[in-house]
N, C-alpha and C positions, 0 to 999 in steps of 0.2 A: 253262103257258107253254112255248113252244118253246125249245130250247137257245139260250142267248143268242148264242153264237158263230155258230150257223147263221143267226140273225136278222141279225146284222151282215153276214155274207157275202152275204146276199140283195141288199144294196145294192152294185151293181157299181162305184160310184165310190169305195168304200172301198179304199185300198191297204194299210192296216195298222191294227191295233188293239191295245189293251192293256186288260186287265180286272183291277182291284184289288178284292179281296173281303176283308172282315173279319167273322168270326162271333165274337160275344162272349157269354160266359155270366158273370153277375155275381151275387154275394150281398152284400147291403148291410144294415148295422145303423145305426140312428139313435137317439142318446141325448140326453136333456136332463138335465143333471147326471149322475147315475148310473142314471137310469131309462130302460130300453129302451122307446122309443115306437113304433118302426116297424121291420119286417123286410120286405125286398123281394128277390125273385128276378127278374132281368131276362135275357132272351135277345134279342139283336139281330143283324141282319145288314145290312151296308152294302156296296153294290156301286157302283163308279165305273168308267165306260167312257171311254177316250180313243180318239178316231177320228183316223186320219192319212190325208191326201189329198195325193198328188203332183200338182202342177200347175205349168205354166210354168217347169219347171226347179227348182222349190222344193218344200218340204213344209209343209203346214199341219196344225194339230191343234186339236181342240176336245173337251171332255169333258162328261159328264152323269152323273147318278146314276140308278140303276134301283131302284125300290121294288117290293116283292112284290105290291102291288095292281095293278101295271101289266099291261095286256093286251098281246098280241103286236102289235096295231095301234098301241098307244101307244108301244111301244118302237121300232117301225119309224119312227114319226114323229120320235122323239127322235134316231134315227140320221140321218134325212134332215136335220134341223135342224143336227146336228153337222157333217155333210158341208158344208152351205152355209156355216157359220161357218168351217170349216177352209180353205175356198177363199179366204177373205179374209185368211188369214195366210200370209206368205211367209218361211219360214226356210230356211237352208242345209239341204240333204239330209243325213240321217244314218240309220244302220241300227239297228234295235232288237236287243237281245240275243237270242240264239237257242239252241235245241236243248239246253237243260238241263231235266231233269225230276227234281226232288229234293224230298223231304219231310223237314224238319228237326224232330226232337223237342225238347222242352224239357229242359234240364239243371238246372232249378231244383228245390230241395227241396220246392217247392209241390206237386210231383207226388205226394208222400207223404201228402197230406192232401186232404180234401174242401174245397170253398170255405167251407162252413159251419164246419168245424173251424178253418180258418185265421182266420176272422172272430172266433170265440170266443177263440182264443189271443191274437189281436191285442188284443181288448178287455181281457183280463186283464193283458197287458203294459203297455198304456196306463195303466190305473187303478192300477198299482203306483206310478206317479209322482205320483198325486193324493193326496199325503200331507202337505200343508202346512196349518197352522192357518188362515191367512188367504187361502190360495189354493185354487182348485179348477178343474176342467175344466167350464166352463159348458155346453158342447155338444160332442158328438163324433159324427162320421160315419165309418164304416168301409166301404170298397168293395174287395172282392176279386174280381178279374176275370181270366178266362181268355180269351185271344184266339187264334183260328186265322186267320193272315194268309196270303193267297195272291195270287199274280200270275201271269197267263198272257198270252201275246201271239200275234200272227199268225205269228211265226217259230218256233213250236213250243216256246217256253219255258213251263214250268209248275212253279212252286215254291210251297211252303207252309212255314210254321213255327208252332210253338206258343210263345206268350209269356204272361207273367203280369204284372199290375200291381196291387199292393196299395197303396191310398191311404188315408191317415188325414187327416181334416180335423178340427181341434180348436180350441176357443176357450179357452185358458188365461186365467184371471181372477184378479186380486188385489183383495181387498176391504179397503181401508184406512179410516182414520178420516175422511180428506178426501174420498175418491172411490173408485170402482172402475175398474180399468184392465184392458183386454183386449188380447190379441194373437191373431193368426191364424196357425195352423200348418198347413201342407200337407206331408206326408211320403210319399214313394213308395219302395217296395222290392219286390224279387221273389225274395228269399231270406229265409226266416223265421229270425229271431234275436230271441227275446223280450227278452234283456238289452239288445240294441242299441235296440230300440223304446223300452223303459223309459228308457234313457239319453237318447234324443232328446227325449222328452216332458219328462223332468226338466229338461233344459237349457232348454226353453221355459218351464217353471214358474219357474225361477230368473230367466229373462229378463223375465217379466211382473212379478215382484217388483222387479227392478232398474228396470224402466220406471216403476213407481210411485214409486220412491225417487229417480229421476234428476233432476238439476238442470241448468239451463242456465248454464254458467259464463260469467263476464264475459270470460275469455280463457283460452287454453291455450297452453303453450309448444309449439314444433315438436318433437314427439317421434316415435319410430318408430310407424308405422301397421301394424296387423296385420289382414289381410283373411282372411275365411273362404271356404269353397268356393263359396258362391252368387255372391259378387262376383268371385272368381277365374274362375269359369265364364264370366261375362259378358266379362271382360277377354280371356281366351283365345279365346273365340268370335269377338270382333271382330278380333283379330290374325290368326286363322287364316282367317276368311272373306275377308280381303284376298288370300289365296293360293289361293282357290277358282277352278276353271277358268272358271266363269261370269263372275266379276268380272274375271278376266284377259282373257277374250274380248272383253268390252265396254270394255276399257282403262280400267277404273275403279279398279284397284288402285294402291296407293302404293309398295309394297315388292316389287320383282321378286326372283326367286330369286337368291341370292348376297348379298342385303342382310344386313349385321350389325345385328340389331335391338337389340343391347346394346353398341354401340361404347364402348370404354373401361370395360367392366364391372368393378365392384369386388366384386360379390356373386356369387351362384350364377348359373350359366348355364341358359338355357331349353333343355330337351329335351322336345319335345312331339310326340306321335304321334296321328294319327287312328286309332281302333280300332273294330272291329266289336262286341266283346263284353267286358264286365267283370262278373265275378261279383257279383250283387246289384243291378246297374243295370237299371232298367226300360227304358233306351234300347238295350239290347243287341239286335242283329239279325244274321242271317246274310246278308241281301240287302236292297237298297234298294227303293224303290217301282217302279223300272224292272225289278227282278229281277236287277240286276247284283250279282255276288258282291262282298262287302265285304272289301277287303284292308288289313290293318293297315299303316300307312304312317308312317314318320318324316318329319315335315314341317319341324320346326325342330330343328337339332342344334347344341348349344353356342352358342345365340344366333343362329345363322345360318339364314336361310330356305333350306332345301335343295331343296324341290320343291313343285309345285302339286298339287292334289288335287281330286276331284269326280266327278260322274256321267258316264255314257257319252256323252251328247249333246255336251256342250262339250269333253269329252276328244277326241272325233272331230274337232271343229272345229279344235282346237289340235294334232291329230296326236300325242296323248299317250295313255298307257295309262290307262284308267279305274280309279280306286280304289273307285268307288262313293261315294255320298253318306254319308260316314262319320258315325255317330251320336254317338260319344263322343270327347272330346279328353282324352288322358291325359298329364299333366305328371309327369315323373320326380321322385321324392322328393329332398330334400336330405339333409344330414348332421347337422342340428341338431335336438335335441328341442324340443318345445313349451316346456318349462321354460327352455331356453337362450335361446329367442327372447324370453322374457318377463323376462330379467334386468335390462334397462335400462328406463327409463320408456317407456311406450307408450300408444297409444289403440287398443284392439281394437274393430273395427267389428262390432257384433252385428246391427244391421239398418239398412238405408238406404232412401231413397225410390227408389233405383235408381241404380246407378253409371253414369256417363256416360263413354264412351270415344270419342274422335275422333282417328283416325290422321292425318287431313289437317291438323288444327290442333294436333296433338301435345298433346292435353289428356286428362286423366283427373280425375274428381272427382264430387262429389255430396253430398247432405244426409244427415247421420248422425242417424237418429231415436233410436238407442240405442247407446251405446258404453261400454266399461269403460276408465276412465283410471287408469293406475298411475303415481304420481308418484315412485316409487322407494321408497316406504314402505308405502302402502296403496292399495287399489283402490276407486274410487267410480264410480257410474253417472252418465253425462252424456247430455244430449240437446240438440237445437236448435243443432247446430254443423255445419260443412261442411268438407270437405277438397278440395284441388285441387292439381294439379301438372302438370309436363311429363311426358308418357308416356315419352318416351325417357330422361329423367333417372331416373325411378323404376324403370324396367326394369333399368337398370344398377346399381341399388342395392337389390336384392331378395335375400332369404334364405329358403330353403324348409325346412319342417319334415320330419322323417323319419317322421312318422305320416300314414297315408293316410285319405282320406275321399272319399265320392262324393256328388254333388249334381247332378241333372239330367244334362246332357251332360258334366259335369266329373268327372274322377277324378284325384286327386293329393294334394298336401300338405294336411294339416288346417288349417294356418296358414301364411301367407306374410307375411314382414316386409318393409316398404318404408321406405326413407329418402328424403327429398326432398319430402314433401308439406307444403303449407301448411295450417294449421288456422285457420278463422275462426269 
């Protein structure tokens, strides 16, 4: 195949282009109970091309994927089709990032191992938690992946970085007298710590036991609600996306810069940054899909929306500095230990059907599939209940732990206590 960029430039109607490429090498293990059933090695390459066409004072874009089996003629045809589609799109003009040529190495300790070694070490760490008489890991899949991600464009930008993503998919199972109960666990990391892996899986083994024992209570009093990182990640994402350049440009945001998101706060204040990298997070990046350098940015300070954030295109439209499409939202820690947050009666949410957050209707809530209810004396497992509240009210009555945890795009307190939720 001819050089892809040369093929693009043969089409004189193209006024700009971007090429995103990911080369992945993966080692995979598949277990049923503790029996290794399958080993796989995968090498893949994905290439996506975005074509830009200036027309009638506007700019249009269209993208397509390039597969290794494509001939030069097939690629030329894809380019021509993308040009035709781009002419149907009329956006405000913007400039692509330019003239940076950088290769970023990985700083993960995965660099010290082969993918196979990491998979074997992960297996050992997982099965250390498979130590319960009536519980077991019914199925386990381990994926250790090395990615080389690159972006280049028609303005001379050419960047690449090495990232890792280790993923565990496990089915913890509890076999009781009445029935067997299963939970699904998906856990990502890019810094190897065997004890942390064992602790994560052990927590899920305890959770599946609790799910077996859980009862649906007739009613629960309104107690403190404790949310874990998964739910906090969703909550923060929804709040921060309201401050994203794209949302602001389309006039779809509720809270402009300067808004106090915790008016009359009685608890801890929100201090949230969008950041590029957090040790151990598979979301860590040096640049976004446009090739824009990611700049750590304080977005909410002491509960007040301080600035907008986002990628280069909408930053240009709003005449603001691009921060890049920041991959991680980092919530500053509080001053209370987890034990302090658990002194009063509480409902700790272990798993939900998905927390719902609606800024426009000032709502937060969802169905709790498993929770730990502490009545002041003992803890019991509960299920089949729901929580709901006014988002603005619970935000001003929140308290953050001083222990840190990461989940997906979230980095911050291990537990967050809220007052003001109703429990049904």
